[in-house]
C-alpha positions in Angstrom: 4.2 15.3 0.5 1.3 17.6 -0.1 -2.2 17.9 1.5 -4.7 20.0 -0.4 -8.2 20.8 0.8 -10.7 20.7 -2.2 -14.2 22.1 -2.7 -16.9 21.8 -0.1 -20.5 20.9 -1.1 -23.9 20.2 0.3 -24.4 17.1 -1.8 -21.2 15.2 -1.0 -20.3 15.0 -4.7 -16.7 14.1 -3.6 -18.0 10.6 -3.1 -19.3 10.4 -6.7 -16.1 11.9 -8.1 -13.9 9.3 -6.4 -16.1 6.3 -7.0 -16.2 7.0 -10.7 -12.5 6.4 -10.6 -12.9 3.0 -8.9 -15.5 2.0 -11.5 -13.0 2.6 -14.3 -10.3 0.7 -12.3 -8.4 4.0 -11.9 -8.9 4.1 -8.2 -9.4 1.9 -5.2 -11.5 2.3 -2.0 -9.0 1.7 0.7 -10.9 2.5 3.9 -14.3 3.3 5.3 -14.3 4.6 8.9 -17.1 5.5 11.3 -20.0 4.7 8.9 -22.1 3.0 11.5 -24.3 0.2 10.1 -22.6 0.5 6.7 -19.1 0.0 8.1 -18.7 -3.7 7.2 -21.2 -4.0 4.3 -19.4 -5.0 1.1 -20.1 -3.8 -2.4 -22.1 -0.7 -1.6 -23.3 1.8 -4.2 -21.9 5.4 -3.9 -25.4 6.8 -3.2 -25.6 4.8 0.0 -22.4 6.4 1.3 -23.7 9.8 0.2 -27.1 9.3 1.9 -25.4 8.2 5.1 -23.2 11.4 5.1 -26.2 13.6 4.5 -28.2 12.0 7.2 -25.3 12.1 9.7 -24.7 15.8 8.9 -28.4 16.8 9.1 -28.0 17.3 12.9 -26.6 20.7 12.1 -28.9 22.8 9.9 -26.8 26.0 10.0 -23.8 24.7 8.0 -24.7 24.6 4.3 -21.6 23.1 2.7 -20.9 20.1 5.0 -18.5 18.1 2.9 -14.8 17.9 3.8 -12.7 16.8 0.8 -8.9 16.6 0.8 -6.2 15.2 -1.4 -2.9 13.9 -0.1 -0.2 13.4 -2.8 3.4 12.3 -3.0 6.0 12.6 -5.7 5.7 9.7 -8.2 5.4 6.3 -6.6 7.4 7.1 -3.5 4.5 5.9 -1.3 2.2 3.0 -2.1 -1.6 2.9 -1.4 -1.3 1.3 2.0 1.3 3.9 3.3 -0.8 6.8 1.9 -3.9 5.4 3.7 -2.0 5.3 7.0 -0.9 8.9 6.4 -4.5 9.9 5.6 -5.7 8.4 8.9 -3.1 10.4 10.8 -4.1 13.5 8.8 -7.7 13.2 9.7 -6.8 12.9 13.4 -4.7 16.1 13.2 -7.4 18.0 11.4 -10.1 17.0 14.0 -12.0 14.5 11.9 -11.0 11.3 13.5 -14.5 10.6 15.0 -16.3 11.6 11.9 -17.3 9.2 9.1 -14.7 9.3 6.3 -13.6 7.3 3.4 -10.1 7.0 1.8 -9.8 6.4 -2.0 -6.5 5.7 -3.7 -6.0 7.1 -7.2 -3.5 5.7 -9.7 -4.4 7.7 -12.8 -1.7 10.3 -12.6 2.1 10.4 -12.4 1.8 10.9 -8.6 0.3 8.4 -6.3 -2.4 10.1 -4.1 -5.4 9.5 -2.0 -8.6 11.4 -1.5 -10.5 11.7 1.8 -14.2 12.6 1.9 -15.9 13.3 5.2 -18.5 15.5 7.0 -17.6 18.8 8.6 -20.1 18.0 11.4 -18.8 16.4 14.6 -20.8 13.7 16.3 -21.9 16.3 18.9 -23.5 18.4 16.1 -20.9 21.1 16.1 -18.9 22.1 13.1 -15.2 21.0 13.0 -13.2 24.3 13.6 -12.0 25.5 10.2 -10.2 28.7 11.1 -7.0 29.1 9.1 -7.8 25.6 7.7 -5.2 25.7 4.9 -2.4 26.6 7.2 -3.6 23.9 9.6 -3.6 21.4 6.8 0.0 22.2 5.8 1.1 22.1 9.4 -0.6 18.7 10.0 1.1 17.0 7.0 4.4 18.4 8.1 3.9 17.1 11.6 2.9 13.7 10.4 5.9 13.3 8.2 8.1 14.1 11.2 6.0 12.5 14.0 7.9 10.6 16.6 11.2 11.0 14.8 13.1 11.3 18.0 11.4 8.2 19.4 12.1 6.4 16.1 15.7 7.4 16.2 16.0 6.2 19.8 14.5 2.8 18.8 16.8 2.5 15.9 19.9 3.2 18.0 18.7 0.7 20.6 18.2 -1.9 17.9 21.5 -1.3 16.3 23.4 -1.6 19.6 21.8 -5.0 20.1 23.5 -6.3 16.9 26.8 -8.2 16.7 29.1 -6.3 14.4 32.8 -6.6 13.7 33.5 -3.1 12.3 32.4 0.5 12.3 31.2 0.4 8.6 28.9 -2.6 9.5 27.4 -0.6 12.4 26.8 2.5 10.3 25.2 0.3 7.6 22.5 -0.8 10.1 21.6 2.9 10.6 21.7 3.7 6.9 19.4 0.8 6.1 16.9 2.6 8.4 17.1 5.7 6.3 19.6 7.7 8.4 22.6 9.6 7.0 25.6 9.1 9.3 28.9 10.9 9.9 31.3 10.4 12.8 34.4 11.7 14.6 36.5 10.1 17.3 33.8 10.8 20.0 30.4 10.1 18.4 28.3 9.0 15.4 25.8 11.7 14.2 22.5 10.6 12.7 20.7 12.9 10.3 17.2 12.5 8.8 14.7 15.0 7.3 17.5 17.6 6.9 18.2 17.7 10.7 20.4 16.0 13.3 18.1 13.5 15.1 20.5 11.8 17.4 24.1 10.8 18.4 25.8 7.6 19.6 28.9 7.7 21.8 31.8 6.1 19.9 32.8 4.3 23.0 29.5 2.3 23.0 30.2 1.3 19.3 33.8 0.3 20.0 32.7 -1.8 22.9 30.3 -3.8 20.6 33.0 -4.3 18.0 35.5 -5.6 20.6 32.9 -8.1 21.9 32.3 -9.6 18.4 32.8 -13.3 18.3 32.1 -15.3 15.1 29.4 -17.9 15.7 30.4 -20.9 13.5 27.1 -22.7 14.0 25.2 -19.6 12.9 27.4 -19.1 9.9 26.7 -22.6 8.8 23.0 -22.1 9.3 22.9 -18.9 7.2 25.0 -20.6 4.4 22.5 -23.5 4.4 19.6 -21.1 3.9 21.4 -19.4 1.0 22.2 -22.7 -0.7 18.6 -23.8 -0.4 17.1 -20.7 -2.1 19.9 -20.5 -4.6 18.5 -23.6 -6.2 15.2 -22.0 -7.1 16.1 -18.3 -7.4 18.5 -16.7 -9.9 21.6 -15.1 -8.3 22.3 -13.0 -11.4 22.8 -9.4 -10.1 21.2 -6.4 -11.6 21.5 -2.6 -10.9 18.8 -0.7 -8.8 18.1 2.8 -9.9 16.7 5.7 -7.9 13.2 6.7 -9.2 13.5 9.8 -11.3 11.7 11.6 -14.1 15.2 12.5 -15.5 16.5 10.4 -18.4 19.8 10.1 -16.5 19.1 7.5 -13.8 21.2 7.3 -10.7 22.2 3.8 -9.7 21.8 3.3 -5.9 22.8 -0.4 -5.6 22.4 -4.0 -6.8 19.9 -6.8 -6.2 19.0 -10.2 -7.5 16.1 -12.6 -7.4 18.0 -14.5 -4.7 18.7 -11.4 -2.7 15.0 -10.4 -2.8 13.9 -13.9 -1.7 16.4 -13.9 1.2 15.1 -10.6 2.3 11.6 -12.1 2.7 13.0 -14.7 5.1 14.9 -12.2 7.2 18.4 -11.9 5.5 19.2 -8.5 4.0 21.9 -8.6 1.3 23.8 -5.4 0.7 26.1 -5.3 -2.3 29.1 -3.0 -2.3 30.4 -1.4 -5.6 30.8 1.8 -7.5 28.3 3.0 -10.1 28.6 1.1 -13.3 31.1 -1.5 -12.0 30.3 -5.0 -10.6 30.2 -5.2 -6.8 33.4 -6.0 -5.1 31.8 -7.4 -1.9 28.6 -7.8 0.0 27.2 -7.8 3.6 24.6 -10.0 5.1 22.3 -8.7 7.8 20.7 -11.5 9.8 17.7 -9.8 11.4 16.7 -12.7 13.6 20.1 -13.5 14.9 20.9 -9.7 15.3 24.3 -10.2 13.5 26.0 -8.5 10.6 28.3 -10.8 8.5 30.9 -10.0 6.0 29.6 -11.8 2.9 32.8 -13.7 2.6 32.3 -15.2 6.0 29.3 -17.1 4.7 30.1 -17.6 1.0 32.6 -15.9 -1.4 31.0 -13.3 -3.6 31.9 -15.2 -6.8 30.1 -18.3 -5.4 27.1 -16.2 -4.2 26.5 -14.7 -7.7 27.8 -17.6 -9.8 25.5 -18.6 -12.6 24.7 -22.2 -13.6 23.5 -23.3 -10.2 20.0 -21.9 -10.7 17.5 -24.7 -11.4 14.1 -24.2 -12.7 11.3 -25.1 -10.3 9.7 -28.5 -11.2 7.6 -28.3 -14.2 4.1 -27.1 -13.4 1.0 -28.9 -14.7 -1.8 -26.8 -16.3 -5.1 -28.6 -16.3 -7.6 -28.0 -19.1 -10.9 -29.8 -20.1 -11.6 -28.1 -23.4 -10.0 -27.7 -26.8 -10.1 -23.8 -26.6 -8.2 -23.9 -23.3 -5.7 -26.4 -24.7 -4.9 -24.0 -27.7 -4.6 -21.1 -25.3 -2.1 -22.9 -23.2 0.0 -23.7 -26.3 0.1 -20.1 -27.3 0.4 -18.4 -23.9 3.0 -20.7 -22.4 4.9 -21.7 -25.5 8.5 -22.4 -24.6 7.9 -22.1 -20.9 8.3 -24.7 -18.2 4.7 -25.8 -18.2 3.0 -29.0 -19.3 -0.7 -29.5 -20.1 -2.9 -32.3 -19.0 -6.6 -33.1 -19.8 -8.6 -33.0 -16.6 -12.4 -32.7 -16.4 -13.4 -29.6 -14.3 -15.7 -30.7 -11.5 -19.0 -28.9 -10.9 -17.7 -27.9 -7.5 -14.5 -26.4 -8.9 -16.5 -24.7 -11.7 -18.8 -23.0 -9.3 -16.0 -22.1 -7.0 -14.0 -20.3 -9.7 -17.2 -18.6 -10.9 -17.9 -17.3 -7.4 -14.3 -16.2 -6.9 -14.4 -14.2 -10.1 -17.7 -12.6 -9.2 -16.3 -11.6 -5.8 -13.1 -10.2 -7.4 -15.1 -8.1 -9.8 -17.6 -6.7 -7.3 -16.3 -6.9 -3.7 -12.9 -5.2 -3.9 -11.5 -1.7 -4.5 -10.0 -3.0 -7.8 -10.5 -6.1 -9.8 -6.7 -6.9 -9.6 -6.9 -6.8 -5.8 -9.8 -9.3 -5.9 -8.0 -11.6 -8.3 -4.9 -11.6 -6.1 -6.9 -12.2 -3.0 -8.6 -15.3 -4.6 -5.3 -16.5 -6.2 -6.5 -16.1 -9.7 -4.5 -15.1 -12.8 -5.7 -13.5 -16.0 -4.3 -14.3 -19.5 -5.3 -13.1 -22.9 -5.1 -15.1 -26.1 -6.7 -14.7 -29.5 -9.0 -12.0 -28.3 -10.3 -14.0 -25.3 -9.7 -13.8 -21.6 -8.7 -16.9 -19.6 -8.7 -17.4 -15.9 -6.1 -19.5 -14.0 -6.8 -20.9 -10.6 -3.3 -20.8 -9.2 -3.9 -23.3 -6.5 -5.4 -26.1 -8.6 -3.7 -25.2 -11.9 -7.0 -25.1 -13.9 -7.1 -22.7 -16.9 -10.6 -21.9 -18.1 -12.2 -19.6 -20.6 -13.6 -16.7 -18.6 -16.8 -16.6 -20.6 -17.7 -20.1 -19.2 -17.6 -18.8 -15.6 -18.8 -15.2 -15.8 -21.9 -13.2 -16.8 -21.7 -11.1 -20.0 -21.4 -7.9 -17.8 -18.7 -9.3 -15.6 -16.8 -10.6 -18.6 -16.7 -7.1 -20.0 -15.4 -5.7 -16.7 -12.8 -8.4 -16.6 -11.7 -7.8 -20.2 -11.5 -4.1 -19.6 -9.4 -4.7 -16.4 -7.0 -7.0 -18.3 -6.5 -4.5 -21.1 -8.2 -6.6 -23.8 -10.6 -3.9 -24.9 -7.8 -1.3 -25.2 -5.7 -3.8 -27.2 -8.7 -4.3 -29.6 -9.0 -0.6 -30.1 -5.2 -0.2 -30.6 -4.9 -3.3 -32.7 -2.1 -4.6 -30.5 -1.4 -8.1 -29.1 -1.0 -9.1 -25.6 2.2 -10.8 -24.4 2.6 -12.7 -21.2 6.2 -12.5 -20.0 6.2 -12.9 -16.2 5.2 -16.4 -14.9 7.2 -16.2 -11.7 4.1 -15.9 -9.5 1.7 -18.0 -11.6 1.4 -20.7 -9.0 1.0 -20.3 -5.2 4.3 -20.9 -3.5 4.3 -24.2 -1.4 3.6 -23.7 2.3 5.5 -26.8 3.6 9.0 -25.3 3.7 11.2 -26.2 6.6 10.3 -23.4 9.0 13.3 -24.1 11.2 15.5 -23.0 8.3 13.7 -19.7 7.7 14.2 -16.4 9.5 11.2 -14.3 10.3 10.7 -10.8 9.0 12.3 -8.0 11.0 10.0 -6.8 13.8 8.1 -3.7 12.9 8.1 -0.6 15.1 4.7 0.8 16.2 5.4 4.4 15.2 3.8 6.1 12.3 7.3 6.9 10.9 7.8 3.1 10.3 5.7 3.4 7.1 7.7 6.3 5.8 11.1 5.9 7.3 13.0 5.2 4.1 11.7 8.2 2.2 12.6 11.9 2.1 10.1 14.7 2.5 9.0 15.8 -1.0 6.3 18.1 -2.2 4.2 17.3 -5.2 1.0 18.5 -6.8 -1.7 16.6 -8.6 -2.3 18.2 -11.9 -5.4 16.1 -12.7 -7.3 16.9 -9.5 -6.1 20.5 -9.5 -7.4 21.1 -13.0 -10.7 19.5 -12.3 -11.4 21.3 -9.0 -10.0 24.5 -10.4 -12.5 24.4 -13.2 -15.3 23.8 -10.7 -14.3 26.9 -8.7 -14.3 29.0 -11.9 -17.7 27.7 -12.8 -19.1 28.5 -9.4 -17.6 32.0 -9.5 -19.1 32.7 -12.9 -22.5 31.4 -11.8 -22.5 33.8 -8.8 -21.7 36.7 -11.1 -24.4 35.9 -13.5 -27.1 35.7 -10.9 -26.6 39.2 -9.7 
C-alpha cells in the first residue's frame, strides 16, 4: 500500500483532474465529506466543489497553494473501492485533515486500484494544517493504518475462535487461518503471525479443553444438511480452482470453490476444500458461523455427494416481456439457447416513465453509470448495434432509445462498450445471465444463517491481505510532467 502526496495548487485543479476520469467512466466519486451545504446535493458540477474549496480556504490569505492532493494505491486489485475509501478516511484523520472538506475519488484506469483525495490545507480555525516533514508523515500514517488495532483484532479473533465448537486442532487452526493469520504450534501454545510479526499466542491447554468438550449436535447437523440440499437444487456444485492474483504467467492455486460454496457463504456457511495443487480435493470442512461450530464435511454430507453433478436444476424459466418487434428480435438474438421465454406485454405508461427516470438517475446521479444501473436493478444488453435496457424486477426489455434522450443514450452506449465495438468492428456477446433477474426475497428465513458478525476495527476491511507497496504509473507520469513544466516555467521567467 502506497500513499503519495501530489502537487499543490491555488485553483484546486485536482478536482478537475479527478472528475474528468468520472466523466469518462474511468473513475467514481466515492465520498464527499465536510462540504457544508453541498454535502448531500446530488449531481454537482466540478466547479461547484472547486468554488466551495476556494471560499472555505479564503479565510487564510497567507497560504498561496491551498490544495492538498494525495493518491493511495494498492497492488493490482487487492483492495476494492470501498476498502480503499475507508483507508482514505483513516489516512486523512492521521494527516490532520479529518475536519476539513475533502473528496475521495476511485480510479480504475490502471493496473492498480487507487483513490485520490482532494482537500484544503486550511483548517476550520483558519490555520494551515502542519506540513513539516509531510512526506515522512504520510508514509508513517499509511503504515500505521495498515497495522492499526492489530493487537485488538488478534484478541477478538482468539476470543471468537475459542467460542467455536471444534473436534480437532486442525479445525481450530483453520478458524484462525480464515481470518488471515499464519499459525504454528508446539506442545504448549499456538503462535499467530500476521504482517511479518507475532501478534498473539493461545495456550494449548485452552484449545485441548475445547476439543474435549466437543459433542456432535445431530439436530444442527440435520439443519445444515437441509440448507445445503436446498441450495444444491439451484446452484452448481461443480468445483473449480481458485488462483492467487498474480502478474506472473504461472498462477498459484490456493484452493477450490463452486457456485454452491459461494452461495452457502452468503448465508453463513463457509466451505473449505482440502487438496493438493492440481489434484481434486480429498475432503472439506464446513464452518457454521451462526452456530459457532466447525464440522467435518463428511459429518454433514460425503464429499462425493456434495460435489456430485446431475442434481443441479436450472431455475424456473424466466419470462422476458416485450411490446415491440425490435425488442422481440433482440431477445431472440441475445438469449438464444438460454433458459428464457418471451411474451408480448404492452408496456404501461407508468412503467415506461419509471424506467426512463431510473436510467436518467443511473446516468447522472452516481459515481459511475454501472453503479447507478445496479442500484436501480437495470441490465444493459447490446444487439445489432443498439442498446437495450432490462428492468430486472418486472422482466421488461426495451430499446434504450425509447426511454432516453440522445445525450443520455450516447453516455449509455459508451458505458456499455458499444461505441468501442463500433470502432473496433467487434461484436458483443452476452455470456453471464446468472444475475439477470432479482433473486426472490421470500425464502424461508428460518433455514438461512446470517452473515458472520463484523468487527468494528479498521483492520476488518483489510484483514485478509498482506502489506504491499505499489506505485501508480499513470498518475506519477502526469504529475511528474506537471512538476517539470512548473520548474521550466520558473527558469524561463528569470
